[in-house]
Structure formats: structure tokens, C-alpha cells
C-alpha positions as CSV (number, residue, x, y, z in Angstrom):
1,M,-13.7,210.0,-63.9
2,Y,-11.9,207.2,-62.4
3,R,-11.9,208.2,-58.8
4,F,-15.6,208.9,-59.0
5,L,-16.3,205.1,-60.6
6,L,-13.8,204.5,-57.7
7,L,-16.0,205.9,-54.9
8,V,-19.2,204.5,-56.7
9,V,-17.6,201.3,-56.3
10,V,-16.7,201.4,-52.7
11,I,-19.7,202.6,-51.8
12,L,-21.7,200.2,-53.5
13,L,-19.5,197.5,-51.6
14,A,-20.1,199.0,-48.2
15,A,-24.0,199.3,-48.7
16,C,-23.9,195.3,-50.2
17,S,-22.0,193.9,-47.0
18,P,-24.4,192.4,-44.6
19,V,-24.9,194.5,-41.2
20,V,-23.5,192.4,-38.2
21,S,-24.8,193.4,-34.8
22,E,-21.9,194.7,-32.2
23,T,-22.3,191.2,-29.8
24,S,-22.3,188.4,-33.0
25,Q,-18.3,190.1,-33.9
26,L,-17.3,188.5,-30.1
27,I,-15.5,185.3,-31.4
28,P,-12.6,184.3,-28.7
29,T,-8.8,185.0,-30.0
30,I,-6.5,182.2,-28.8
31,D,-3.1,183.0,-29.0
32,S,-1.4,180.0,-30.4
33,S,1.2,178.9,-27.5
34,D,-1.9,178.7,-25.1
35,T,-2.1,175.0,-25.4
36,E,-4.3,175.0,-22.5
37,L,-7.0,177.2,-24.0
38,I,-6.0,175.5,-27.7
39,A,-7.5,172.6,-26.0
40,T,-10.8,174.1,-24.1
41,K,-11.7,175.1,-27.4
42,L,-11.1,171.9,-29.3
43,S,-13.3,170.3,-26.8
44,Y,-16.0,173.1,-27.0
45,E,-15.9,172.6,-30.9
46,R,-16.3,168.3,-30.2
47,L,-19.2,168.5,-27.8
48,C,-20.9,171.6,-27.8
49,A,-20.1,173.4,-31.0
50,H,-22.3,170.9,-33.2
51,C,-25.7,172.4,-30.8
52,H,-24.5,175.5,-29.6
53,G,-22.4,176.7,-32.7
54,Y,-18.5,177.4,-33.1
55,S,-19.1,180.9,-32.5
56,G,-21.7,180.2,-29.6
57,E,-24.7,181.5,-32.3
58,G,-26.8,178.4,-31.1
59,Q,-29.1,176.6,-33.8
60,P,-29.0,177.6,-37.2
61,T,-31.9,180.0,-38.1
62,G,-34.1,179.2,-41.2
63,G,-37.5,177.1,-42.8
64,G,-35.9,173.1,-42.8
65,P,-35.1,170.6,-40.1
66,G,-33.0,171.6,-37.0
67,T,-33.6,174.9,-37.1
68,V,-34.8,177.4,-34.5
69,E,-37.5,178.0,-36.2
70,R,-38.6,174.2,-36.5
71,S,-38.0,173.9,-33.1
72,I,-40.5,176.5,-32.2
73,E,-43.1,175.6,-34.3
74,L,-43.4,171.5,-33.0
75,G,-43.9,173.8,-29.5
76,Y,-40.1,173.2,-28.2
77,H,-37.4,175.7,-26.8
78,P,-34.3,175.9,-29.2
79,V,-31.0,175.6,-28.3
80,P,-29.8,178.0,-26.2
81,M,-26.9,180.7,-28.0
82,H,-23.7,181.2,-25.9
83,N,-22.6,184.0,-27.8
84,A,-23.9,187.6,-26.5
85,E,-27.0,187.8,-27.8
86,G,-28.1,184.5,-25.9
87,H,-28.6,183.8,-22.2
88,T,-25.7,181.6,-20.8
89,W,-24.3,185.2,-19.4
90,Q,-27.4,185.5,-16.9
91,H,-26.8,182.2,-15.3
92,A,-24.3,181.6,-12.5
93,D,-21.0,179.4,-13.1
94,Q,-22.4,176.7,-10.7
95,I,-25.5,176.4,-13.1
96,L,-23.5,176.4,-16.5
97,F,-21.3,173.5,-14.7
98,E,-24.3,171.5,-13.6
99,M,-25.7,171.5,-17.0
100,I,-22.6,170.5,-18.5
101,K,-21.8,167.8,-16.3
102,Y,-25.0,166.5,-15.6
103,G,-27.2,167.4,-19.0
104,A,-30.3,168.8,-19.5
105,R,-33.7,166.7,-20.1
106,S,-36.6,168.3,-20.6
107,P,-39.8,168.0,-22.4
108,M,-39.8,170.9,-23.4
109,Y,-36.3,170.4,-25.7
110,I,-36.3,168.9,-28.9
111,Y,-32.3,168.2,-28.7
112,I,-31.5,167.0,-25.0
113,M,-28.0,167.9,-23.7
114,P,-26.4,164.4,-22.5
115,P,-24.1,165.0,-19.6
116,H,-20.4,165.4,-20.2
117,A,-19.6,163.4,-16.6
118,G,-17.7,160.9,-18.3
119,Q,-15.9,162.7,-20.8
120,L,-14.8,166.3,-19.3
121,T,-13.1,166.5,-15.3
122,D,-14.9,168.9,-13.1
123,D,-11.3,171.2,-14.4
124,E,-12.6,171.1,-18.0
125,I,-16.0,172.2,-17.2
126,F,-14.6,175.3,-16.2
127,D,-12.5,175.6,-18.5
128,I,-15.6,175.3,-21.1
129,I,-17.1,177.5,-19.2
130,D,-14.3,180.1,-19.0
131,Y,-14.1,179.6,-22.8
132,I,-17.7,180.4,-22.9
133,K,-17.5,183.8,-21.5
134,R,-15.0,184.8,-24.4
135,F,-18.5,185.1,-26.4
136,W,-19.5,188.5,-24.0
137,T,-19.3,191.7,-23.9
138,P,-17.2,193.0,-20.8
139,E,-20.4,193.5,-19.0
140,Q,-22.2,190.9,-19.1
141,R,-19.0,189.1,-18.0
142,T,-19.3,191.7,-15.2
143,H,-23.0,191.1,-14.8
144,Q,-22.2,187.1,-14.7
145,A,-19.5,187.2,-12.2
146,Q,-21.8,189.0,-9.7
147,I,-24.3,186.7,-10.6
148,T,-22.3,183.8,-9.6
149,E,-20.5,185.3,-6.4
150,N,-24.6,185.7,-5.2
151,F,-25.1,182.4,-5.9
152,L,-22.0,181.4,-4.0
153,E,-23.1,183.4,-1.1
154,A,-26.1,181.8,-0.9
155,N,-25.3,178.2,-1.4
156,P,-21.8,177.9,0.5
157,N,-21.4,174.4,0.2
158,W,-22.1,173.8,-3.5
159,E,-18.7,172.7,-3.9
160,E,-18.7,170.0,-1.4
161,Y,-22.0,168.6,-2.9
162,H,-21.3,168.9,-6.6
163,L,-17.5,168.3,-7.3
164,D,-15.7,165.4,-7.3
165,I,-13.0,166.2,-5.1
166,Y,-13.5,163.6,-3.6
167,S,-14.2,160.8,-5.9
168,E,-11.0,158.7,-6.1
169,E,-11.6,158.3,-2.0
170,Q,-15.2,157.3,-2.5
171,D,-14.6,155.2,-5.1
172,A,-11.7,153.5,-2.2
173,S,-14.1,153.3,0.0
174,N,-16.9,151.9,-1.9
175,I,-14.5,148.6,-2.9
176,D,-14.5,147.0,1.0
């Protein structure tokens, strides 16, 4: 009798547990000795998570203010998800870099994304992009790497025009 009751309890608990999709479980694990990755995670949490979610889940759902549903009701695009259920993985690193560095303003967004050029170095921006990739499936990472390579082939001078690799020299030459 005891075994039967135990079996019933286990079955009921399993039936009542929430269904979690395979992709929503892609939460980055971080080795506590990896101080660079911990710093990147903290930067993501400080600058990105309040809109895109701590697990890349995007805006909350529901009917209240600040939710996906409310943004759509008002005719705006919701804040993009960075996880595997979103579309961030469909963009080249270079486009993600520009979005983070220069921000995103559009009449289609109720929540604009401010530029982070003054808060993050170019290397820190690429570190955040690498952190976001940890939310994606291996297939999505492979696909996104190909998109990034295609973008670079089509725009071979992108780095020269969009990275601040000469900013200190340029700033010094503007002083004259």
C-alpha cells in the first residue's frame, strides 16, 4: 500500500510540474574561477537584463504594463529575446555589435535601446555577444557563425570603419 501511495504522489508531482521547453533551459553555467566571464555576466545583468531578461527571455508576458502583450497592443515591437526562442541568433556579430554600441531608436520600439559606447569597450561588447551565445542551441550557434562569416566576406572593411581601434590616435590628432 505504501509503495502504491508513493507511486501516486510521484505521478501527481510529475503531472503538476511545469513543462519547460528544451531551449528555455539553455542558461549559461559559469565556472567560478573564470573571472572574465563572471565580469561579462555582471555587465550583461547590469546593462541588458532589465529589458532582455536574466536568461535572455525578453519582456515579461501577461497583461500589465511593460509586458509583451501591452507593447503589441500599442502597436510596438516587443523587446527581443536573446535566448534560443528569440531571433538574436539570426544576426551577425557585427550587427549585434553595432546595436549594442550605438543603440536602437525606432518609432516601432516603445523601449529604445540606449547606446553603450560610453559604458563598454569594443572588447567588452564582443564579450557580451559571446555570453549571449550561451543561451542558444549548438545548431543556432553554428548557423550564426556562418552568418557572421558571410557578413564579413560581404563587408571586408567593416572593422576598419566600426571599431575604435584608432580612437586614442584620432583623439590625439584632433587636439591640434
